N, C-alpha and C positions, 0 to 999 in steps of 0.2 A: 262275333257281334257283340264284346264287351256285355257277357249273361252276368248277371245278380242273382246273387239271392236275398230273399226279403226271410224274415223274424219268422219259431217258429210257429206251428198252429196243429193240430191236433182233429184229426179226421177218424171218426169214430169206427167202431168196425159196422161193418153192412153197408157202407156207406159207397155210393154208384157216383164216381168225383166224371162229371162231363163238361164239357162247356161252360166256363164260370163268366157273367156279366162284366164288363170291361167298362168302363165306365169315360167321360172326356177327359180326366184329370189322371186318369188309368191308376183309377183305385177297384180294388176287384172286393167280390164276397161271395164267401163260402160258407155254409151252414151259419150266418149268422154272424161270421168275421168277417170285419174290413179291412183290409189292405192298403195303404194312402203309399202311393209311389209315383207324382209327382214329374212328369215330363218322362215316363218310361212306362214303356208296354207291359202285362203279363202275357207272357208266350208256352206257358209249365207250369209243372212242379215238379218239385225235386223231391220224392217218397225213396226213404234207404238207402237213398245213392244213387238210385235209378231214375232217371230223365222220365218225365211223360206230357208229350204235347196235350197243349191246349184239342179242348176235341176226343181226346182218350178215355178210353175206360179202366175203371178197379174195382176186378168185383170179385165177389166172398170177401171179403176183408176180416175176415178174422181176429183179429183183434184191432186197438189202437194205435195208427201211426204218424209220424212224425213227418209233416210236410211243410217243406218251402217252398212258397212263388217263386219263379226266376222270371226274370225281366230284363227285356233289353232299353239300351237307349234309343229312343222313339217315342213316335204320335200315333197309337190306333186312329186312325181315320179314314173313312170312306172306305173300309170294308178291305184298308190294306196298311202295315204298316211302316211307316216316313219316317226316315230317317231323320236326326237333328241336327242335321247342318249340311252344306252344299260338299258333294265330292272334289275332292282336292290332290291329285294324282294319287288316285286311287284308295283316301282315306277323308274320312269326313271332318269339318271343319269343325271345330269345338264351338265353335256360335252359331245358331241357325241366321246371324243375318250379314255372314259375314260374306264377302264377295270381290273377286279381286281385282278386277276390275283395269285387268290390265292382261294380254293375249297367252302371256307364257306363265301364268299364276298359278296355274294346275288344274281351274274350275271351266275351260269355255274346253267342251267337248266337241268332234266331230262327228257326225253321226258313223254306227261302226267301226269306229278306233277305240281302243285299248287306251292308249295312251296320246294325252291331253296338248300334244306336242307334236303330234301328226298331224301335220296340216295340208297334205299336199294326198292319200290314200286313192288311188285310182275308183276301188272301191265304197267310196262314203255314200254312192246316193243308190245301191246296190243294196238286193232285198236283206232283213236284218241278220246277224247272223250270233246267235249268242252267246259263242267263245270269245266274241268280240268285248263284249260286255265289259264296263271299267270296273265297276262295284265292286265291294270286297267279298268272298264266298259268305252266303249266308242272304246274301243280298240282289236285285236286282235293279236293273230303268228299268224305272213307270212305261206300261203303254198308253195310249192315248184313254185307254179302258178306266184303265187308274186313274189318269188326271179325269176323266167325265165323272171318276163317283166320288173323287177331290171334290168340287167343283160345287159337285149337288152336297156336299156336308152340309156346304154353309161359309162364309167368308166375310172379311170384312177389309179395309183394306187403313193403313195409319201406319205411322213411324216405329220402331224399333232402335232402341238405345242412336234415333239422329237416322235410319233407315230406314226409307218406304220400303215398303211392301205389303204381302198379303197375311191374315192370319187364315189358318181353316179351323173347320169342324165345329164357328162360334157366327153367327154375326151381330154379332154388338163386341165395341172393342172393349179385351181384354186393360183391366188396370192394371198399375203398373207391374203390382205386383203379383198378377196372376196371367202376364205376358207367357213366361217360361211354360203356361201347362198350356196349349197350343202352339200344331204346327206354326212357322213362317216362315215364309219366302221370301226372296228380297224383287223388287218391282226392276230397277231401272241397273242390268250392268250391259246393255249390248250384247251384240255382237259379231260371231267373229267369220267371217266369211273362208271360202276355201282356199289355199294357194294365199292367207294374206293374215300378218304380221300386226295388222289392225285393225282395233275394233271402232262398232260405229254403234252410234245412238247411246249412248251408254245411260247417258240422266235423260232418258226417253222408256226405253222398256226393256226387257231381259226376254229370253226365248226359249223355252226349257226342253 
């Protein structure tokens, strides 16, 4: 998940370390200390070399501890962490707006298939098998409920570096300097049918 550690902060003795509030821009607050991490999501703490997930509890602290916030690159929106780019052949694109618009670009997946170049799997329309999830370890393909929660968090249409799409977690079009603070999904990539190496309606809409 490309974990990164933030700067040192002090957790005083006697503290109970509970789930902390994470704001849209990735900042987190602990005992009045504010950490900024635009475009990243706070997922836990590293305390004296041991990692604790958010929601964990550290009781009976008898001395001050040095802790580092653990971040992953992504966006906390709609009660889920969303990756910071399209999935391309098992890895995430380096920019949110990237979409290949070619059938073998690695970012067009058939249902229930790990390999984006599998275009004729017979089991494509059968029930979902988690073993076929193409996402890297620690990530998963979003469910309909995940997408419903994402939409409920608010969205706005616009262009990011000339690419049409939607920002989520806001209903106000972000200014240029704030665009990377929000999850963005391209809206015009088309779709690929089963047994086809062609794309349809590339400049009309995108299916997720």
